[in-house]
N, C-alpha and C positions, 0 to 999 in steps of 0.2 A: 800620252798624256795622262798623268795620274790625277786623280780628284784629290783636292785638299780635304783633310779630315774636318767633318763638320763639328763645330763647337758644341759641347755638352750643354744642355739645358739644366737649369737649376732643379726642375721637377724630376728629371732622370736621375740626377745625383741622389736626391732626397729619396726617390723610390728605391734605389739599390741599397742606400744605407738602412731604410726601414725595413726592406725584405731580409736583411741579415739578422736584424733584432727580432722581427716577428716571425720569421720561418726558419731560417737556418740555425740560429742559436737554440731555439726550443727543441728542435729536432735532434740536435747533437746532445743536448742534456737528456733527453728522453732515452735515446740509444744508449747513452752512458749508464744511466740508472737501470735500464733493463739488463744490460751486460753484467753490471755488478750483481744484480738480484739473481740472474741465472748462475753465475759463478758461485754465489753463496749457497744456493739450492744444490747445485751439483756437488759441491765440496761438503755439505752437511750430510748428504745421503738420505737415506729414507726418512730419518726424523725431520730433516729440513723440508722435504717434500711433503710430508704429512702437515706440518705446521702451515705451509703455504696453502695446501688443499683446505685446511680448516678455515683459514683467513678468507679464502676465495668463496667458500660456502656461506660464511657469515655475510659477506658483502653482497653475495647473490640474494639472500634471504631478506635483506633490509627492504627493498622495494615491495616485495610480496607481503611483508608485515605491514608496511604502510597502507598497501591496499586493503588489507584485512581490517584496518581501523574503520573504514567507511561503513561496512554492515555492522560493525560493533556499535558505532555511534547511533546508527539508526535503531538498533535493538534497545540500546539504553534510553533513547528518546521515546520509543514506544512504551517501555516499563515506566518511565516517569509519567507519561500520559495516562497509563492504566492506574497508577496510584492516585493521581489527581481525581480521576474519574470515580475511583471507589471511595475516596474521602467525601466527595461532594455529591455523590449519587443519591444517598438516602433522603436528603433534604429535598431534592427535585423529584425523586420518586414518589414521595409523600404528596408533593403538590400534584404531581400527575394523578395519582390515585384518587385524590379528592375531587379533582376536576372531572375525573372519568366517572365517579360515583354520581356527582350532580347532573352531569349530562345523561347518564342512564336513568336517574330519576324522572328528569324532564321528559325523556323519550318514553317511559314507561307510563306517566300520566297522560300524555297525548295519545298513546296507543289505546289506553283504556277509554278515553273519552270518544275516540273514533270508534272502537268497537261497540262501545255502549250505544252509540247512535245507529250504527250500520246493521248490527246482528238483529235487533228487533225489527228493523224494516225488511230485511231479508226474510225472516220468519213470517212477518205479515204478508209479504207478497207471495210466500209459497202457500200460506194458508188460504188467501184469496183465489189462487189458481185451484186449489183443491176443492173449495166450494164451487167455483165457477164450472170447472170440468165435470164435477161430479165424481172424480177419481176416488174410488173407495179401495185403492190398492195399498192404503197404509197398514194398519194393524188388522188383525183377524176380526176384531170386533167392530170394524168400520172407523176406527180412530185415525186422525191424520198421520201421515208418515212422520217417523223420528227424524229431527233435524239435528240432534246431538251428535257429537264426535264419538260416542261410546258405540262399539260394535253391538249388534243384537245378541241376546243371550240364547244359546241353543240348547 
């Protein structure tokens, strides 16, 4: 008993037709183009091989050149930023210097007020201790010890 052939489905027929146009035909065209190119290279001799080698090198260099554009763009962007900063820096630098000078003046005035109030108090405290203890170890003539920052003359 033989089996009756199954009827073909429409999807199978469409698949067979599409596989020819999408797989078989492009492969045949590629093989044909490669065969013609190989024949032309062989028939042209060393000059043909050199031309194909030059073309291959150029085609291989293109992706590397495109990759080199990224650092080049970064460097150009950095240079544009530096030029922008150099053009606008003097105005802002002057503002910063003026502000720093004002702050330094305020701090200097505050420190003068603080030192003018504290140093006499410290000297008075030391003099009080000198009198209470009766410490005569100051000068050779019995004067109080020197509280200045100047080193003694020898």
